[in-house]
SEROZA-97402 format. One record per residue (C-alpha): residue in three letters; chain; x, z, y; residue number from 1. Coordinates in nm, 2 decimals. Each point is the difference from the previous one (the first is absolute). Last residue first. Layout:
PT ALA A X Z Y NUM $
...
This chain:
PT GLY A 1.02 -0.19 0.93 136 $
PT CYS A -0.05 0.32 -0.19 135 $
PT LEU A -0.20 -0.02 -0.33 134 $
PT ARG A -0.29 0.26 -0.03 133 $
PT GLY A -0.11 0.09 -0.35 132 $
PT LEU A -0.14 -0.18 -0.30 131 $
PT LEU A 0.09 -0.33 -0.13 130 $
PT THR A -0.17 -0.10 -0.32 129 $
PT VAL A 0.17 -0.21 -0.26 128 $
PT GLN A -0.15 -0.18 -0.29 127 $
PT GLU A 0.14 -0.17 -0.30 126 $
PT PRO A 0.32 0.20 0.00 125 $
PT PRO A 0.29 -0.16 -0.17 124 $
PT ASP A 0.06 0.08 -0.37 123 $
PT GLU A 0.30 -0.21 -0.14 122 $
PT SER A 0.18 0.03 0.33 121 $
PT ALA A 0.04 -0.29 0.23 120 $
PT LEU A 0.32 -0.20 0.12 119 $
PT GLY A 0.17 -0.01 -0.33 118 $
PT GLN A 0.01 -0.38 -0.01 117 $
PT GLU A -0.27 -0.04 -0.27 116 $
PT ARG A -0.18 0.29 0.16 115 $
PT LEU A -0.05 -0.20 0.31 114 $
PT ALA A -0.13 -0.30 -0.18 113 $
PT GLU A -0.23 0.22 -0.21 112 $
PT LEU A -0.13 0.17 0.32 111 $
PT THR A -0.12 -0.35 0.11 110 $
PT VAL A 0.10 -0.13 0.34 109 $
PT GLY A -0.23 -0.10 0.28 108 $
PT ASP A -0.25 -0.29 0.05 107 $
PT PHE A 0.22 -0.22 0.22 106 $
PT ALA A -0.12 -0.35 0.07 105 $
PT VAL A 0.21 -0.30 0.12 104 $
PT ILE A 0.30 0.21 0.09 103 $
PT ARG A 0.32 -0.20 0.05 102 $
PT VAL A 0.30 0.23 -0.03 101 $
PT LEU A 0.36 -0.10 0.13 100 $
PT VAL A 0.27 0.23 -0.10 99 $
PT ARG A 0.36 0.00 0.14 98 $
PT LEU A 0.27 0.13 -0.21 97 $
PT ARG A 0.32 0.21 0.04 96 $
PT GLU A 0.28 0.08 -0.24 95 $
PT HIS A -0.05 -0.33 -0.19 94 $
PT ALA A 0.06 -0.09 -0.37 93 $
PT GLY A -0.15 0.30 -0.18 92 $
PT LEU A -0.24 0.05 0.28 91 $
PT ALA A -0.14 -0.35 -0.08 90 $
PT GLN A -0.04 0.08 -0.38 89 $
PT GLU A -0.14 0.35 0.06 88 $
PT PHE A -0.25 -0.14 0.26 87 $
PT ALA A -0.12 -0.28 -0.22 86 $
PT SER A -0.04 0.24 -0.30 85 $
PT VAL A -0.19 0.25 0.21 84 $
PT LEU A -0.23 -0.27 0.12 83 $
PT LEU A -0.08 -0.14 -0.34 82 $
PT HIS A -0.05 0.35 -0.15 81 $
PT MET A -0.24 0.08 0.28 80 $
PT ASP A -0.20 -0.31 -0.07 79 $
PT ASP A -0.01 0.08 -0.37 78 $
PT ARG A -0.13 0.36 0.06 77 $
PT ARG A -0.26 -0.11 0.26 76 $
PT ILE A -0.01 -0.07 0.36 75 $
PT ARG A -0.37 -0.05 0.12 74 $
PT GLY A -0.07 -0.35 0.15 73 $
PT ASN A 0.19 -0.29 0.14 72 $
PT VAL A 0.36 0.10 0.10 71 $
PT GLU A 0.25 -0.27 0.07 70 $
PT PHE A 0.38 0.03 -0.04 69 $
PT ALA A 0.32 -0.06 0.18 68 $
PT ILE A 0.34 0.16 -0.07 67 $
PT VAL A 0.28 -0.12 0.23 66 $
PT ASP A 0.37 0.05 -0.08 65 $
PT PRO A 0.02 -0.30 -0.22 64 $
PT ARG A -0.11 -0.23 0.29 63 $
PT THR A -0.20 -0.32 -0.05 62 $
PT THR A -0.31 0.19 -0.11 61 $
PT GLU A -0.23 -0.02 -0.30 60 $
PT ILE A -0.31 0.21 0.02 59 $
PT LEU A -0.07 0.26 -0.25 58 $
PT ARG A -0.37 0.04 -0.10 57 $
PT VAL A -0.17 0.34 -0.01 56 $
PT SER A -0.37 0.05 -0.09 55 $
PT PRO A 0.05 -0.13 -0.35 54 $
PT PRO A -0.32 -0.10 -0.18 53 $
PT ALA A -0.19 0.28 -0.16 52 $
PT LEU A 0.01 -0.01 -0.38 51 $
PT ALA A 0.09 0.35 -0.07 50 $
PT ALA A -0.22 0.15 0.27 49 $
PT GLU A 0.11 0.34 0.09 48 $
PT PRO A -0.27 0.26 -0.11 47 $
PT GLU A -0.31 0.02 0.22 46 $
PT GLY A -0.07 0.33 0.15 45 $
PT THR A -0.19 0.29 -0.15 44 $
PT THR A -0.25 0.17 0.23 43 $
PT ILE A 0.12 0.33 0.12 42 $
PT PRO A -0.25 0.29 -0.02 41 $
PT ARG A -0.10 0.17 0.33 40 $
PT ALA A 0.19 0.32 0.10 39 $
PT VAL A 0.21 -0.18 0.27 38 $
PT TRP A -0.31 -0.15 0.16 37 $
PT THR A -0.19 0.33 0.01 36 $
PT LEU A 0.30 0.18 0.16 35 $
PT ALA A 0.03 -0.27 0.27 34 $
PT GLU A -0.38 0.00 0.07 33 $
PT ASP A 0.02 0.38 0.04 32 $
PT ARG A 0.30 -0.03 0.24 31 $
PT ASP A -0.17 -0.26 0.22 30 $
PT GLU A 0.05 0.20 0.33 29 $
PT PRO A 0.36 -0.05 -0.04 28 $
PT ALA A -0.02 -0.38 -0.01 27 $
PT PHE A 0.05 -0.15 -0.34 26 $
PT THR A 0.28 -0.22 -0.13 25 $
PT ARG A -0.02 -0.18 -0.33 24 $
PT ILE A 0.25 -0.08 -0.27 23 $
PT GLU A -0.07 -0.18 -0.32 22 $
PT ILE A 0.30 -0.10 -0.20 21 $
PT GLN A -0.06 -0.32 -0.20 20 $
PT PRO A 0.00 -0.22 0.31 19 $
PT LEU A 0.37 0.06 0.06 18 $
PT ILE A 0.09 -0.23 0.29 17 $
PT ARG A -0.35 -0.06 0.15 16 $
PT GLY A -0.10 0.37 -0.03 15 $
PT GLN A 0.34 0.10 0.16 14 $
PT MET A -0.10 -0.19 0.31 13 $
PT GLN A -0.32 0.18 0.04 12 $
PT VAL A 0.18 0.34 -0.05 11 $
PT ILE A 0.25 -0.10 0.26 10 $
PT ARG A -0.28 -0.08 0.24 9 $
PT ARG A -0.18 0.32 -0.05 8 $
PT VAL A 0.34 0.19 0.05 7 $
PT TRP A 0.06 -0.18 0.33 6 $
PT GLU A -0.36 0.10 0.12 5 $
PT GLN A 0.09 0.37 -0.02 4 $
PT GLU A -0.32 0.22 -0.01 3 $
PT THR A 0.09 0.10 -0.35 2 $
PT MET A -0.16 0.10 -0.33 1 $
């Protein structure tokens, strides 16, 4: 619960990046609504689609120290593997890189993709409620 608009905006952005984790903000006067929301049963999400088309496509460049790729959809495990492999290969040959990203559509990153790279725990929270006053 917060009166800070910047916190609400960050929460909205997070929802686009990690759609499997539900975070909501509530005004201080909506404390009862917040507690009701957090006590509600969580609906199960969809498992990562095994046959979904790739959401990341590497774009060929004329410079070996440039990585370019296009994002079109939700980044899944295979997409993350492709990106990490491309970065590891380029960083093995070059101390510094430039990155160009073309975003057609971005629908977040699956938790499975983050777990694959050690960027998410096995049991992340599915709901978060912020209570208290944040300074800002």
